[in-house]
C-alpha positions as CSV (number, residue, x, y, z in Angstrom):
1,X,-8.8,11.2,-13.4
2,X,-6.0,13.3,-15.8
3,X,-2.6,13.8,-15.6
4,X,-3.9,17.8,-14.4
5,X,-5.8,16.9,-11.5
6,X,-5.3,19.2,-8.5
7,X,-4.1,18.3,-5.8
8,X,-7.2,18.8,-4.0
9,X,-9.7,16.6,-7.0
10,X,-7.0,13.6,-6.0
11,X,-7.8,14.1,-2.2
12,X,-11.3,14.2,-2.4
13,X,-11.3,11.5,-4.8
14,X,-9.4,9.0,-2.2
15,X,-11.2,10.4,0.8
16,X,-14.9,9.1,-1.3
17,X,-13.0,6.5,-2.0
18,X,-11.2,5.5,1.6
19,X,-15.0,6.0,3.2
20,X,-16.9,3.9,0.5
21,X,-14.5,0.7,0.5
22,X,-13.1,0.9,3.9
23,X,-15.7,2.9,6.3
24,X,-18.5,1.8,5.3
25,X,-19.9,5.8,4.5
26,X,-18.2,7.2,6.8
27,X,-21.0,7.8,8.6
28,X,-20.7,10.2,11.1
29,X,-18.1,11.9,9.2
30,X,-15.0,11.2,11.4
31,X,-12.4,10.9,8.0
32,X,-10.4,14.0,6.9
33,X,-7.5,15.2,4.9
34,X,-5.0,15.3,8.4
35,X,-6.5,11.7,9.9
36,X,-3.9,8.7,10.8
37,X,-4.8,6.1,8.6
38,X,-2.6,3.6,9.5
39,X,-2.9,4.8,13.6
40,X,-6.5,3.9,13.0
41,X,-7.2,0.6,11.3
42,X,-7.8,2.1,8.6
43,X,-4.8,1.1,6.1
44,X,-4.3,-2.4,7.3
45,X,-1.6,-4.1,4.7
46,X,-4.4,-5.7,2.9
47,X,-7.0,-2.4,2.5
48,X,-2.8,-0.2,1.5
49,X,-3.0,-3.0,-1.4
50,X,-7.0,-2.5,-2.4
51,X,-5.9,1.5,-2.4
52,X,-2.9,1.6,-4.6
53,X,-4.5,-1.0,-6.8
54,X,-7.9,1.6,-7.0
55,X,-4.7,4.4,-7.7
56,X,-3.6,2.4,-10.7
57,X,-6.9,0.7,-12.4
58,X,-9.6,3.4,-10.9
59,X,-7.6,6.4,-10.8
60,X,-5.8,5.6,-14.2
61,X,-2.1,6.7,-12.4
62,X,0.9,4.9,-12.3
63,X,3.5,5.8,-10.2
64,X,7.2,4.8,-9.9
65,X,8.2,2.3,-7.5
66,X,11.2,4.8,-6.4
67,X,8.4,7.0,-5.4
68,X,6.3,4.6,-3.2
69,X,7.2,6.1,0.5
70,X,5.5,4.6,3.9
71,X,5.3,7.9,5.1
72,X,3.2,9.1,2.2
73,X,0.4,7.0,3.6
74,X,-0.4,8.7,7.0
75,X,-3.2,10.3,5.8
76,X,-5.0,11.3,2.6
77,X,-3.0,15.3,2.2
78,X,0.3,13.0,2.2
79,X,-0.9,10.3,-0.7
80,X,-2.6,13.2,-3.4
81,X,0.5,14.9,-2.5
82,X,3.0,12.1,-3.1
83,X,0.4,10.9,-5.9
84,X,0.8,14.2,-8.2
85,X,4.6,14.8,-6.9
86,X,5.4,12.1,-9.2
87,X,2.3,9.8,-11.1
88,X,1.6,9.9,-14.1
89,X,-2.0,9.3,-15.9
90,X,-2.9,6.2,-18.6
91,X,-5.1,6.9,-21.0
């Protein structure tokens, strides 16, 4: 992922990762950008750590600690907004 990735591209990447990693591929297609991830039990403490590791290593984005906001993890749309608004891509 590059620093100039659009928020839409980040949302699509996050959806794919969450579906494949936490939802066994989401065979019924229930996950959307507005799905309540914590409320549905998708983002537990451990899953959030796995996701942040993927953002850092897989997407190659560094997120400043001061930009991390627990409210940004409510859904994919909020996460993408946080990542696009405060992250920096690494080479």
